[in-house]
MARKOLMAR-635606 format. One record per atom (N, C-alpha, C): residue number from 1; atom name; x, y, z. Coordinates in steps of 0.001 Angstrom, whole numbers. Layout:
NUM; CA; X; Y; Z
...
//
This chain:
1; N; -11728; -17120; 17029
1; CA; -11586; -15692; 16876
1; C; -10241; -15408; 16191
2; N; -10210; -14541; 15166
2; CA; -9056; -14299; 14433
2; C; -7955; -13552; 15243
3; N; -6703; -13819; 14960
3; CA; -5606; -13178; 15543
3; C; -5519; -11740; 15033
4; N; -5631; -10742; 15879
4; CA; -5631; -9362; 15419
4; C; -4288; -8897; 14928
5; N; -3257; -9655; 15129
5; CA; -1954; -9293; 14661
5; C; -1691; -9791; 13217
6; N; -2559; -10652; 12741
6; CA; -2522; -11151; 11375
6; C; -3525; -10440; 10515
7; N; -3127; -10162; 9273
7; CA; -4043; -9574; 8320
7; C; -5148; -10543; 7934
8; N; -6373; -10032; 7816
8; CA; -7511; -10787; 7337
8; C; -8000; -10084; 6096
9; N; -8162; -10754; 4975
9; CA; -8594; -10102; 3744
9; C; -9938; -9408; 3966
10; N; -10858; -9964; 4761
10; CA; -12147; -9422; 4975
10; C; -12105; -8138; 5817
11; N; -11025; -7922; 6512
11; CA; -10869; -6711; 7376
11; C; -9889; -5716; 6748
12; N; -9346; -5983; 5586
12; CA; -8268; -5134; 5028
12; C; -8707; -4214; 3943
13; N; -7914; -3158; 3842
13; CA; -7990; -2220; 2719
13; C; -6531; -1916; 2290
14; N; -6280; -1939; 994
14; CA; -4954; -1711; 428
14; C; -4927; -248; -23
15; N; -3881; 503; 387
15; CA; -3666; 1852; -33
15; C; -2384; 1984; -764
16; N; -2418; 2453; -2027
16; CA; -1230; 2697; -2863
16; C; -1001; 4177; -2937
17; N; 67; 4750; -2392
17; CA; 239; 6165; -2276
17; C; 1206; 6633; -3334
18; N; 704; 7496; -4216
18; CA; 1552; 8314; -5099
18; C; 2587; 7591; -5927
19; N; 2244; 6466; -6468
19; CA; 3112; 5754; -7384
19; C; 2982; 6366; -8787
20; N; 3554; 7555; -9017
20; CA; 3320; 8361; -10174
20; C; 4485; 8444; -11139
21; N; 4093; 8672; -12428
21; CA; 5115; 8638; -13509
21; C; 6186; 9673; -13372
22; N; 5916; 10882; -12938
22; CA; 6916; 11887; -12873
22; C; 7687; 11936; -11545
23; N; 7221; 11194; -10618
23; CA; 7903; 11033; -9313
23; C; 8892; 9881; -9351
24; N; 8533; 8833; -10071
24; CA; 9318; 7608; -10110
24; C; 10809; 7803; -10573
25; N; 11055; 8645; -11556
25; CA; 12471; 8843; -11955
25; C; 13404; 9388; -10908
26; N; 12857; 9962; -9892
26; CA; 13710; 10503; -8814
26; C; 14186; 9431; -7882
27; N; 13645; 8227; -8053
27; CA; 13997; 7134; -7146
27; C; 15088; 6274; -7724
28; N; 15805; 5521; -6936
28; CA; 16805; 4559; -7354
28; C; 16099; 3562; -8319
29; N; 16627; 3342; -9525
29; CA; 15958; 2533; -10525
29; C; 15700; 1117; -10065
30; N; 16711; 423; -9496
30; CA; 16558; -943; -9058
30; C; 15548; -1056; -7948
31; N; 15637; -138; -6981
31; CA; 14610; -137; -5863
31; C; 13220; 148; -6359
32; N; 13108; 1069; -7351
32; CA; 11777; 1415; -7867
32; C; 11181; 201; -8581
33; N; 12003; -539; -9322
33; CA; 11489; -1758; -9969
33; C; 10916; -2807; -8973
34; N; 11660; -2949; -7886
34; CA; 11164; -3858; -6833
34; C; 9823; -3413; -6209
35; N; 9813; -2153; -5865
35; CA; 8566; -1567; -5273
35; C; 7401; -1668; -6229
36; N; 7600; -1337; -7460
36; CA; 6548; -1385; -8492
36; C; 6045; -2860; -8645
37; N; 6976; -3818; -8709
37; CA; 6627; -5221; -8797
37; C; 5839; -5647; -7599
38; N; 6250; -5264; -6438
38; CA; 5493; -5685; -5226
38; C; 4141; -5015; -5140
39; N; 4090; -3768; -5518
39; CA; 2698; -3128; -5496
39; C; 1823; -3807; -6494
40; N; 2318; -4211; -7685
40; CA; 1510; -4930; -8669
40; C; 1031; -6286; -8089
41; N; 1917; -6997; -7387
41; CA; 1526; -8256; -6766
41; C; 367; -7989; -5744
42; N; 582; -6999; -4925
42; CA; -449; -6707; -3928
42; C; -1739; -6315; -4552
43; N; -1720; -5512; -5592
43; CA; -2945; -5093; -6289
43; C; -3632; -6297; -6917
44; N; -2910; -7166; -7577
44; CA; -3536; -8325; -8203
44; C; -4140; -9238; -7113
45; N; -3433; -9414; -6042
45; CA; -3956; -10273; -4966
45; C; -5221; -9612; -4338
46; N; -5163; -8322; -4163
46; CA; -6328; -7629; -3537
46; C; -7575; -7798; -4469
47; N; -7271; -7705; -5793
47; CA; -8418; -7871; -6776
47; C; -8978; -9288; -6642
48; N; -8110; -10279; -6598
48; CA; -8541; -11686; -6501
48; C; -9401; -11924; -5195
49; N; -8952; -11301; -4109
49; CA; -9563; -11564; -2809
49; C; -10583; -10537; -2419
50; N; -10875; -9622; -3353
50; CA; -11875; -8543; -3141
50; C; -11561; -7728; -1924
51; N; -10239; -7341; -1820
51; CA; -9821; -6416; -781
51; C; -9987; -5020; -1342
52; N; -10673; -4137; -680
52; CA; -10922; -2808; -1085
52; C; -9537; -2090; -1364
53; N; -9449; -1386; -2497
53; CA; -8184; -701; -2851
53; C; -8464; 818; -3055
54; N; -7467; 1571; -2540
54; CA; -7551; 3018; -2673
54; C; -6151; 3481; -3200
55; N; -6150; 4367; -4150
55; CA; -4950; 4870; -4803
55; C; -4951; 6424; -4644
56; N; -3858; 6951; -4208
56; CA; -3744; 8405; -4260
56; C; -2711; 8870; -5301
57; N; -2952; 10125; -5817
57; CA; -2006; 10727; -6698
57; C; -1747; 12151; -6196
58; N; -498; 12391; -5821
58; CA; -102; 13720; -5335
58; C; -17; 14708; -6504
59; N; -843; 15762; -6461
59; CA; -793; 16806; -7460
59; C; -574; 16173; -8886
60; N; -1540; 15423; -9365
60; CA; -1369; 14710; -10673
60; C; -1066; 15621; -11851
61; N; -1498; 16847; -11782
61; CA; -1253; 17813; -12863
61; C; 273; 17988; -13083
62; N; 967; 18020; -11960
62; CA; 2439; 18153; -11961
62; C; 3281; 16853; -11986
63; N; 2775; 15854; -11184
63; CA; 3506; 14663; -11046
63; C; 2983; 13500; -11871
64; N; 1969; 13747; -12670
64; CA; 1439; 12699; -13576
64; C; 531; 11691; -12860
65; N; 93; 10745; -13623
65; CA; -808; 9749; -13104
65; C; -103; 8539; -12555
66; N; -784; 7540; -12019
66; CA; -186; 6354; -11532
66; C; 582; 5596; -12626
67; N; 1636; 4953; -12271
67; CA; 2477; 4248; -13252
67; C; 1666; 3292; -14120
68; N; 1936; 3243; -15392
68; CA; 1241; 2320; -16284
68; C; 1356; 838; -15864
69; N; 2442; 481; -15216
69; CA; 2660; -917; -14750
69; C; 1625; -1263; -13634
70; N; 1008; -273; -13034
70; CA; 40; -534; -11997
70; C; -1404; -289; -12478
71; N; -1628; 644; -13396
71; CA; -2957; 1013; -13746
71; C; -3839; -145; -14266
72; N; -3174; -1131; -14835
72; CA; -4028; -2298; -15377
72; C; -4677; -3071; -14211
73; N; -4232; -2858; -12988
73; CA; -4802; -3575; -11841
73; C; -5741; -2678; -10993
74; N; -6077; -1484; -11514
74; CA; -6851; -517; -10729
74; C; -8305; -497; -11080
75; N; -8859; -1455; -11708
75; CA; -10249; -1411; -12188
75; C; -11264; -1248; -11054
76; N; -10910; -1755; -9880
76; CA; -11838; -1693; -8738
76; C; -11378; -647; -7693
77; N; -10282; 13; -7949
77; CA; -9689; 940; -7049
77; C; -10383; 2298; -7051
78; N; -10432; 2911; -5880
78; CA; -10889; 4323; -5772
78; C; -9644; 5186; -5785
79; N; -9616; 6138; -6822
79; CA; -8457; 6962; -6998
79; C; -8814; 8344; -6502
80; N; -7849; 8936; -5703
80; CA; -8081; 10233; -5118
80; C; -6878; 11120; -5516
81; N; -7113; 12255; -6123
81; CA; -6078; 13275; -6356
81; C; -5972; 14047; -5029
82; N; -4738; 14435; -4698
82; CA; -4579; 15136; -3461
82; C; -3387; 16182; -3580
83; N; -3424; 17153; -2699
83; CA; -2290; 18058; -2573
83; C; -1716; 17977; -1133
84; N; -2486; 17507; -212
84; CA; -1991; 17293; 1153
84; C; -1025; 16090; 1111
85; N; -74; 16118; 1984
85; CA; 843; 15002; 2033
85; C; 169; 13720; 2650
86; N; -615; 13942; 3706
86; CA; -1404; 12832; 4212
86; C; -2658; 12626; 3429
87; N; -2857; 11430; 2980
87; CA; -4094; 11099; 2230
87; C; -5376; 11389; 3143
88; N; -5168; 11237; 4415
88; CA; -6311; 11436; 5344
88; C; -6723; 12883; 5399
89; N; -5952; 13791; 4928
89; CA; -6355; 15215; 4925
89; C; -7280; 15508; 3764
90; N; -7442; 14548; 2887
90; CA; -8376; 14715; 1691
90; C; -9731; 14084; 2101
91; N; -10774; 14899; 2152
91; CA; -12107; 14338; 2529
91; C; -12556; 13174; 1688
92; N; -12178; 13165; 376
92; CA; -12676; 12073; -489
92; C; -11986; 10763; -81
93; N; -10722; 10788; 291
93; CA; -10038; 9627; 760
93; C; -10709; 9042; 1988
94; N; -10950; 9909; 2959
94; CA; -11606; 9436; 4173
94; C; -13005; 8913; 3866
95; N; -13664; 9552; 2914
95; CA; -14992; 9031; 2548
95; C; -14935; 7602; 1922
96; N; -13903; 7367; 1173
96; CA; -13754; 6069; 490
96; C; -13329; 4948; 1451
97; N; -12611; 5291; 2528
97; CA; -12233; 4267; 3540
97; C; -13422; 3633; 4104
98; N; -13375; 2313; 4217
98; CA; -14518; 1581; 4738
98; C; -14427; 1469; 6239
99; N; -15308; 2039; 6969
99; CA; -15269; 2133; 8400
99; C; -15197; 761; 9086
100; N; -15874; -243; 8454
100; CA; -15927; -1533; 9035
100; C; -14707; -2436; 8745
101; N; -13671; -1890; 8052
101; CA; -12448; -2640; 7754
101; C; -11318; -1881; 8377
102; N; -10795; -2417; 9471
102; CA; -9872; -1659; 10311
102; C; -8404; -1868; 9948
103; N; -8092; -2804; 9107
103; CA; -6673; -3056; 8753
103; C; -6340; -2344; 7479
104; N; -5349; -1470; 7527
104; CA; -4930; -742; 6345
104; C; -3502; -1181; 5998
105; N; -3378; -1559; 4722
105; CA; -2058; -2006; 4201
105; C; -1529; -837; 3312
106; N; -413; -282; 3733
106; CA; 163; 896; 3025
106; C; 1328; 549; 2172
107; N; 1374; 1130; 931
107; CA; 2431; 962; 33
107; C; 2616; 2322; -649
108; N; 3783; 2497; -1336
108; CA; 3918; 3690; -2151
108; C; 5122; 4562; -1846
109; N; 5039; 5808; -2255
109; CA; 6132; 6727; -2041
109; C; 5694; 8158; -1719
110; N; 6450; 8927; -1118
110; CA; 7703; 8620; -484
110; C; 7453; 8176; 946
111; N; 8248; 7230; 1400
111; CA; 8068; 6616; 2724
111; C; 8114; 7626; 3789
112; N; 8976; 8562; 3763
112; CA; 9201; 9543; 4875
112; C; 8260; 10722; 4783
113; N; 7482; 10845; 3751
113; CA; 6598; 12007; 3617
113; C; 5099; 11492; 3604
114; N; 4634; 11176; 2416
114; CA; 3200; 10841; 2301
114; C; 2829; 9554; 2930
115; N; 3643; 8520; 2836
115; CA; 3319; 7255; 3499
115; C; 3346; 7470; 5029
116; N; 4399; 8116; 5518
116; CA; 4493; 8389; 6984
116; C; 3324; 9172; 7519
117; N; 3005; 10323; 6871
117; CA; 1982; 11126; 7396
117; C; 541; 10474; 7296
118; N; 391; 9705; 6221
118; CA; -937; 8999; 6092
118; C; -1029; 7892; 7145
119; N; 67; 7161; 7400
119; CA; 106; 6135; 8403
119; C; -222; 6746; 9834
120; N; 447; 7813; 10116
120; CA; 193; 8443; 11455
120; C; -1224; 8911; 11656
121; N; -1774; 9483; 10569
121; CA; -3200; 9892; 10626
121; C; -4122; 8692; 10752
122; N; -3808; 7631; 10055
122; CA; -4681; 6400; 10149
122; C; -4605; 5822; 11570
123; N; -3453; 5806; 12146
123; CA; -3299; 5347; 13509
123; C; -4190; 6199; 14486
124; N; -4158; 7499; 14218
124; CA; -4951; 8430; 14999
124; C; -6465; 8173; 14796
125; N; -6835; 7614; 13682
125; CA; -8247; 7244; 13411
125; C; -8556; 5857; 13896
126; N; -7650; 5276; 14784
126; CA; -7833; 3953; 15324
126; C; -7843; 2832; 14302
127; N; -7124; 3011; 13241
127; CA; -6928; 1906; 12237
127; C; -5659; 1125; 12610
128; N; -5632; -132; 12232
128; CA; -4428; -927; 12418
128; C; -3645; -823; 11093
129; N; -2456; -258; 11125
129; CA; -1699; 21; 9930
129; C; -539; -949; 9743
130; N; -545; -1513; 8546
130; CA; 528; -2406; 8111
130; C; 1284; -1690; 6987
131; N; 2581; -1484; 7258
131; CA; 3375; -805; 6221
131; C; 4237; -1911; 5574
132; N; 4111; -1975; 4227
132; CA; 4811; -3027; 3471
132; C; 6188; -2531; 3107
133; N; 7190; -2966; 3856
133; CA; 8554; -2432; 3731
133; C; 9144; -2574; 2337
134; N; 8874; -3685; 1641
134; CA; 9435; -3848; 293
134; C; 8497; -3301; -799
135; N; 7516; -2553; -411
135; CA; 6590; -1871; -1360
135; C; 6489; -357; -1039
136; N; 7505; 166; -370
136; CA; 7547; 1624; -145
136; C; 8969; 2056; -518
137; N; 9061; 3348; -823
137; CA; 10333; 3846; -1333
137; C; 10474; 5352; -989
138; N; 11713; 5759; -823
138; CA; 12055; 7169; -755
138; C; 13287; 7385; -1643
139; N; 13489; 8645; -2029
139; CA; 14688; 8933; -2869
139; C; 15966; 8598; -2142
140; N; 15999; 8716; -837
140; CA; 17197; 8483; -44
140; C; 16916; 7290; 907
141; N; 17763; 6310; 893
141; CA; 17637; 5085; 1691
141; C; 17537; 5436; 3165
142; N; 18301; 6438; 3647
142; CA; 18275; 6741; 5038
142; C; 16939; 7387; 5440
143; N; 16261; 8121; 4506
143; CA; 14982; 8647; 4764
143; C; 13941; 7514; 4908
144; N; 14056; 6504; 4127
144; CA; 13192; 5335; 4244
144; C; 13387; 4635; 5558
145; N; 14691; 4440; 5859
145; CA; 14965; 3743; 7183
145; C; 14496; 4467; 8345
146; N; 14644; 5839; 8375
146; CA; 14108; 6617; 9489
146; C; 12592; 6588; 9559
147; N; 11994; 6580; 8375
147; CA; 10497; 6543; 8359
147; C; 10000; 5145; 8895
148; N; 10656; 4120; 8521
148; CA; 10264; 2786; 9058
148; C; 10425; 2703; 10555
149; N; 11567; 3243; 11091
149; CA; 11789; 3284; 12553
149; C; 10677; 4083; 13216
150; N; 10306; 5238; 12685
150; CA; 9296; 6097; 13250
150; C; 7930; 5438; 13208
151; N; 7643; 4846; 12052
151; CA; 6371; 4167; 11914
151; C; 6189; 3047; 12901
152; N; 7229; 2242; 13020
152; CA; 7218; 1122; 13989
152; C; 7063; 1583; 15410
153; N; 7793; 2669; 15781
153; CA; 7697; 3136; 17174
153; C; 6315; 3742; 17358
154; N; 5650; 4263; 16370
154; CA; 4299; 4848; 16556
154; C; 3227; 3783; 16612
155; N; 3537; 2544; 16270
155; CA; 2548; 1455; 16385
155; C; 2151; 793; 15069
156; N; 2772; 1129; 14030
156; CA; 2500; 475; 12768
156; C; 3149; -921; 12790
157; N; 2599; -1829; 12059
157; CA; 3230; -3169; 11907
157; C; 3955; -3141; 10596
158; N; 5279; -3403; 10650
158; CA; 6126; -3377; 9487
158; C; 6119; -4804; 8941
159; N; 5816; -4971; 7674
159; CA; 5654; -6261; 7036
159; C; 6299; -6278; 5657
160; N; 6027; -7330; 4917
160; CA; 6494; -7403; 3534
160; C; 5411; -7994; 2623
161; N; 5632; -7924; 1347
161; CA; 4635; -8350; 378
161; C; 4171; -9773; 524
162; N; 5106; -10682; 681
162; CA; 4706; -12094; 818
162; C; 3937; -12341; 2107
163; N; 4366; -11759; 3197
163; CA; 3583; -11958; 4420
163; C; 2129; -11470; 4256
164; N; 1950; -10289; 3631
164; CA; 618; -9732; 3425
164; C; -247; -10726; 2652
165; N; 269; -11153; 1493
165; CA; -614; -11932; 618
165; C; -865; -13361; 1240
166; N; 75; -13911; 1931
166; CA; -189; -15173; 2560
166; C; -1070; -15108; 3791
167; N; -992; -13925; 4521
167; CA; -1962; -13776; 5601
167; C; -3325; -13587; 5051
168; N; -3493; -12800; 3951
168; CA; -4777; -12641; 3310
168; C; -5359; -14002; 2866
169; N; -4487; -14877; 2351
169; CA; -4991; -16241; 1915
169; C; -5352; -17109; 3134
170; N; -4428; -17072; 4123
170; CA; -4722; -17801; 5372
170; C; -4458; -19301; 5301
171; N; -4545; -19944; 4090
171; CA; -4410; -21338; 3941
171; C; -4083; -21741; 2587
172; N; -3274; -22778; 2439
172; CA; -2896; -23239; 1081
172; C; -4054; -23902; 312
173; N; -5170; -24099; 1082
173; CA; -6334; -24629; 448
173; C; -7239; -23566; -180
174; N; -6809; -22288; 11
174; CA; -7648; -21170; -520
174; C; -7708; -21287; -2047
175; N; -8859; -21050; -2584
175; CA; -9061; -21177; -4063
175; C; -8104; -20328; -4905
176; N; -7615; -19195; -4340
176; CA; -6726; -18328; -5055
176; C; -5232; -18647; -4822
177; N; -4929; -19655; -4031
177; CA; -3568; -19963; -3640
177; C; -2656; -20144; -4832
178; N; -3031; -21003; -5776
178; CA; -2194; -21328; -6897
178; C; -1930; -20063; -7792
179; N; -2920; -19219; -7962
179; CA; -2775; -18004; -8754
179; C; -1803; -17068; -8106
180; N; -1964; -16877; -6768
180; CA; -1092; -15969; -5974
180; C; 317; -16520; -5963
181; N; 479; -17823; -5789
181; CA; 1794; -18440; -5794
181; C; 2476; -18187; -7109
182; N; 1815; -18221; -8213
182; CA; 2412; -17951; -9525
182; C; 2862; -16447; -9634
183; N; 2099; -15600; -9039
183; CA; 2532; -14137; -8995
183; C; 3869; -13984; -8328
184; N; 4049; -14721; -7213
184; CA; 5334; -14642; -6497
184; C; 6438; -15248; -7305
185; N; 6160; -16428; -7868
185; CA; 7239; -17076; -8632
185; C; 7637; -16365; -9892
186; N; 6692; -15679; -10486
186; CA; 7018; -14983; -11738
186; C; 7700; -13666; -11508
187; N; 7709; -13225; -10255
187; CA; 8248; -11913; -9929
187; C; 9801; -11925; -9913
//
């Protein structure tokens, strides 16, 4: 029986929240580069392991589309435009979520607004929420820190990119191990 505290690719869904071109310049450049790189690694790994992927765009007319550095990995993703801060307030997002996959891996921006509200709503929907600390960002570091503290106290599992992908793999004998290892090394 699998350990419920570890991610299982077959039980997971990856959610990338609002990684958009007109929102990104408001973030610290170095931190944004790290978050974008980690989101790209997670998206590529999700594609390799056939983990369902969902992408949100907050008011894309005003904030633009998803960053070009990520769009190349979205061929299998379900993309939802939204105006609500919580993705769960958008019926299409809830429709795309797969009911039989209870583990939700959250990335994106901003940590203290859209990521936080989505995570809290997902917990309320009885989902197991994993927030990828090195793949979320806020304009202000203290806002990100307070969001992480609140998310953890609410019951989210705070994790990191490498933990997620190696939990998804489960074993160095996995057929995708070498490819995923190269993603980490090239980052």
